[in-house]
C-alpha positions, -999 to +999 in steps of 0.1 A: +000+000+000+013+034-010+011+055+022+018+087+002-013+080-020-034+073+011-022+106+026-030+125-006-065+111-006-070+119+031-058+155+025-082+158-005-111+145+016-104+168+045-100+198+023-133+190+006-150+185+040-138+218+053-151+235+021-184+216+024-179+201-011-178+167-026-151+148-044-157+131-077-144+096-084-126+111-114-106+132-089-097+100-069-087+080-100-066+109-113-042+103-083-033+068-097-015+055-127-035+037-154-023+003-144-032+006-107-060-020-100-094-007-088-093-027-056-060-010-047-076+024-053-106+017-032-085+002-005-065+035-004-097+054-002-110+033+027-076+037+045-077+075+039-112+078+052-104+057+083-073+079+090-095+110+093-117+096+120-112+070+146-150+069+151-168+039+140-198+061+133-182+086+109-171+078+073-153+105+052-159+082+022-194+097+020-178+128+004-172+108-028-197+115-055-209+098-087-227+116-115-259+113-095-244+130-065-243+098-043-212+080-030-205+047-046-213+012-034-181+011-014-195+037+010-229+020+014-213-014+019-192+000+048-222+018+062-244-013+060-217-035+077-206-009+102-239+005+113-265-021+104-292-007+127-290+028+112-289+013+077-319-008+084-338+021+099-335+041+067-335+014+041-359-010+057-354-046+070-341-069+043-337-041+018-316-047-013-304-011-009-314+001-043-336+031-034-316+062-045-340+083-024-331+064+008-295+063-001-296+101-004-310+103+031-281+083+044-254+101+024-268+136+033-269+129+070-234+114+070-221+144+050-235+168+075-217+149+103-184+149+084-186+186+076-192+193+113-163+170+123-139+185+098-147+220+111-136+209+145-104+191+135-069+205+140-044+199+112-011+184+123+021+199+110+050+176+101+086+183+110+092+197+075+065+223+080+039+207+057+005+201+070-010+167+073-045+154+074-039+129+101-051+148+132-064+128+161-100+137+167-129+120+185-166+123+176-188+135+203 
C-alpha cells in the first residue's frame, strides 16, 4: 500500500469537508496510474477515510460523488456493515439497498456529520512544515 497516496486522498477528503464540497471519483482516480488496480484504489480510499476519524460512526468516504451525487457502493457497503441498525432504519429490513432516495438520506446525514467533524479538527504539522490530514479527533 502506498502511504503517500493514502495521505493524498485523506488530504483531499479533509479539504473537501472543510469547504463543504464533494469529491468526484474522477478526482480520486486521477491520483493513480492507469495500471493501478481498482481494488487498490478503493483500499487506499478506505484507509484514507479511516485515517481521518477513529470513530466507527463517521465515514469520510461519504464525500465521494458519482454523477448522480451519491457516493458509490463502497461507502454504502461499509455503512451497512458498520452500522446495520442505522442502515436498516432508513432502508428497511431486508432491503436490497437500491432506493436512491433512501441512499440520499443516508449520504446527506453522513455528509453533515463529516462537515461538522472537519470544522472541529486540527491539522497536524509535520517536522518539515507541511500540514498533514492525520489529526487525532474524536466524535462527540
